[in-house]
C-alpha positions as CSV (number, residue, x, y, z in Angstrom):
1,M,-0.1,0.0,0.1
2,S,1.4,3.4,-0.8
3,D,2.0,6.0,1.9
4,Q,0.3,8.6,-0.5
5,G,-3.0,9.8,1.0
6,R,-2.5,8.4,4.5
7,D,-0.6,9.0,7.6
8,R,2.4,6.6,8.2
9,V,2.0,5.0,11.7
10,D,4.5,6.1,14.4
11,V,5.9,3.0,16.1
12,T,7.9,4.8,18.7
13,F,5.9,3.3,21.6
14,M,6.5,-0.2,20.3
15,Y,10.3,0.1,20.3
16,A,10.2,1.8,23.8
17,V,8.1,-0.9,25.3
18,H,10.3,-3.7,23.8
19,D,13.3,-1.9,25.4
20,A,11.6,-1.7,28.8
21,F,10.8,-5.3,28.7
22,Q,14.4,-6.3,28.1
23,R,15.7,-3.9,30.6
24,D,13.4,-5.3,33.3
25,L,14.4,-9.0,32.5
26,D,18.1,-8.0,32.6
27,R,17.7,-6.4,36.0
28,L,15.7,-9.3,37.3
29,T,18.3,-11.8,36.1
30,A,21.2,-9.8,37.7
31,M,19.2,-9.6,40.9
32,A,18.6,-13.4,41.0
33,E,22.2,-14.2,40.2
34,A,23.2,-12.0,43.2
35,G,20.9,-14.1,45.4
36,D,18.0,-11.6,45.6
37,A,14.9,-13.7,44.8
38,S,12.2,-12.5,47.3
39,G,10.9,-9.5,48.9
40,P,8.7,-6.4,48.0
41,A,10.9,-5.2,45.1
42,V,11.1,-8.7,43.4
43,E,7.4,-9.3,44.0
44,A,6.3,-5.7,42.9
45,G,8.5,-5.7,39.9
46,W,7.2,-9.1,38.6
47,D,3.6,-8.2,39.1
48,R,4.2,-4.9,37.1
49,F,6.2,-6.7,34.4
50,K,3.8,-9.5,34.0
51,R,0.8,-7.1,33.9
52,F,2.2,-4.8,31.3
53,L,3.5,-7.8,29.1
54,H,0.1,-9.4,29.2
55,I,-1.7,-6.1,28.2
56,H,0.7,-5.6,25.3
57,H,0.4,-9.2,23.9
58,T,-3.3,-9.4,24.4
59,A,-3.8,-6.1,22.5
60,E,-1.6,-7.5,19.7
61,D,-3.6,-10.8,19.6
62,T,-7.0,-8.9,19.5
63,H,-6.3,-5.6,17.6
64,L,-3.1,-6.1,15.6
65,W,-2.7,-9.6,14.1
66,P,-6.2,-10.0,13.2
67,V,-6.3,-6.7,11.4
68,L,-3.3,-7.6,9.5
69,R,-4.6,-11.0,8.6
70,A,-7.7,-9.2,7.1
71,K,-5.4,-7.2,5.0
72,A,-3.7,-10.3,3.6
73,A,-0.4,-9.8,5.4
74,D,2.0,-12.7,5.2
75,P,0.3,-15.4,7.3
76,A,3.6,-17.1,8.3
77,V,4.7,-14.0,10.0
78,L,1.5,-13.6,12.0
79,D,1.5,-17.3,12.8
80,R,5.0,-16.9,14.2
81,M,4.1,-14.1,16.4
82,Q,1.2,-16.0,18.0
83,T,3.4,-19.1,18.5
84,E,6.0,-17.1,20.1
85,H,3.5,-15.5,22.4
86,D,2.3,-18.9,23.4
87,R,5.9,-19.9,24.3
88,L,6.4,-16.8,26.3
89,D,3.3,-17.7,28.3
90,E,5.0,-21.0,29.3
91,L,8.2,-19.2,30.4
92,L,6.2,-16.6,32.4
93,D,4.7,-19.5,34.4
94,I,8.2,-20.9,35.1
95,V,9.4,-17.5,36.3
96,G,6.4,-16.8,38.3
97,A,6.7,-20.1,40.1
98,A,10.4,-19.3,40.9
99,V,9.4,-15.9,42.4
100,S,6.7,-17.6,44.5
101,A,9.2,-20.1,45.8
102,G,11.8,-17.4,46.4
103,S,14.5,-19.7,44.7
104,A,17.4,-17.5,43.5
105,A,18.9,-20.4,41.3
106,R,15.4,-21.1,39.6
107,L,14.7,-17.4,39.1
108,A,18.1,-16.7,37.5
109,D,17.7,-19.5,35.1
110,G,14.0,-18.7,34.3
111,A,14.6,-15.1,33.9
112,A,17.5,-15.6,31.6
113,R,15.5,-18.0,29.4
114,L,12.6,-15.5,29.4
115,A,15.0,-12.6,28.5
116,E,16.4,-14.7,25.6
117,E,13.1,-15.7,24.2
118,L,11.5,-12.3,24.7
119,G,14.5,-10.5,23.1
120,A,14.3,-12.8,20.0
121,H,10.5,-12.3,19.8
122,C,10.9,-8.5,19.9
123,E,13.6,-8.7,17.1
124,H,11.3,-10.8,15.0
125,E,8.5,-8.3,15.6
126,E,10.6,-5.3,14.7
127,E,12.2,-7.1,11.6
128,L,9.1,-9.0,10.3
129,A,5.8,-7.6,11.7
130,L,6.4,-3.8,12.1
131,P,7.1,-3.4,8.3
132,L,3.8,-5.0,7.7
133,V,2.2,-2.6,10.1
134,Q,3.7,0.5,8.4
135,D,2.8,-0.9,4.9
136,L,-0.7,-2.1,5.6
137,L,-2.3,-0.3,8.6
138,T,-3.9,3.1,8.7
139,K,-3.3,5.5,11.5
140,A,-6.8,4.9,12.9
141,E,-6.2,1.2,12.9
142,W,-2.8,1.6,14.7
143,D,-4.5,4.1,17.1
144,A,-7.0,1.4,17.8
145,F,-4.4,-1.0,18.9
146,G,-2.8,1.7,21.2
147,N,-6.3,2.7,22.7
148,E,-7.0,-0.9,23.5
149,Q,-3.8,-1.1,25.6
150,R,-4.9,2.3,27.4
151,R,-8.2,0.9,28.0
152,R,-6.7,-2.2,29.7
153,L,-4.3,-0.1,31.7
154,G,-6.8,2.4,33.1
155,V,-5.9,5.6,34.9
156,S,-4.1,3.9,37.7
157,G,-2.2,1.6,35.2
158,A,-1.1,4.6,33.2
159,A,0.3,6.2,36.4
160,A,2.5,3.2,36.8
161,F,3.2,2.4,33.1
162,F,4.9,5.7,31.9
163,P,7.5,5.9,34.8
164,W,8.2,2.2,34.3
165,L,8.5,2.6,30.5
166,L,11.0,5.5,30.7
167,D,13.0,4.1,33.7
168,G,16.6,4.2,32.5
169,A,15.6,5.2,28.9
170,E,17.9,7.4,26.9
171,E,17.0,11.1,26.9
172,A,16.2,10.9,23.1
173,T,13.7,8.2,23.7
174,R,12.2,10.0,26.8
175,R,11.7,13.2,24.8
176,K,10.2,11.3,21.8
177,V,7.7,9.3,24.0
178,L,6.6,12.3,26.1
179,G,6.3,14.3,22.7
180,V,3.6,12.2,21.4
181,V,1.4,12.0,24.6
182,P,-1.1,14.8,25.7
183,P,0.3,17.7,27.8
184,P,-1.6,16.5,30.9
185,V,0.2,13.2,30.7
186,R,3.6,14.9,30.6
187,L,2.7,17.0,33.6
188,L,1.5,14.1,35.6
189,Y,4.5,12.1,34.7
190,R,7.0,14.8,35.8
191,A,5.1,16.0,38.8
192,V,3.4,12.9,40.4
193,W,3.9,9.6,38.6
194,R,7.7,9.4,38.3
195,P,8.5,10.6,41.8
196,R,5.9,8.1,43.2
197,Y,7.5,5.4,41.1
198,L,11.0,6.1,42.3
199,R,9.9,5.8,45.9
200,A,8.1,2.4,45.5
201,P,9.8,-1.0,45.6
202,R,11.0,-1.9,42.1
203,W,13.7,-3.8,40.2
204,Q,16.9,-1.9,40.3
205,A,19.9,-1.7,37.9
206,P,22.9,-3.8,39.1
207,A,25.3,-1.8,41.2
208,S,27.9,-2.2,38.5
209,A,25.7,-0.3,36.0
210,H,25.7,2.8,38.2
């Protein structure tokens, strides 16, 4: 489909979300390898990560892949995306069980496996699926995918999502993401959401990264 006559979709958020997922799993793996497998930070971080990944993948399954299928996108690519989602669900269960058990060894192994699989999935999505998105989807269809994620997040979820998304992000990414959200969201992020997020238990970057 030609770009002429329609707005090309902006996939800024997709890349930012992928980076945030990988950052979180790198932190979790490092924490577990250092023997930290229980406590408020581990549990709160896991609940947050699991919720945001579930919302993201569910919105893809309901508002992205079916729309691309209806536009005759390569079915092999879309089948691969859904198969990888199923595999990631299995690994999420493994990591969740390790968090519940408080086992550092099991958590380090499970988090490393999940990080590898999710990293590969994000690469496949960026290399194979996002070009289809930009070639075939209208801006309205892409916005519907984003709106579904916002609906599932709700206001309280957004208050946790944006500071989580931008935790440790490069300044260029932060500016770009905040540049495409409404001004009230930027104000809330800076004045309320980010300070509250920084005070709450969360996964921390390894000490060697500081």
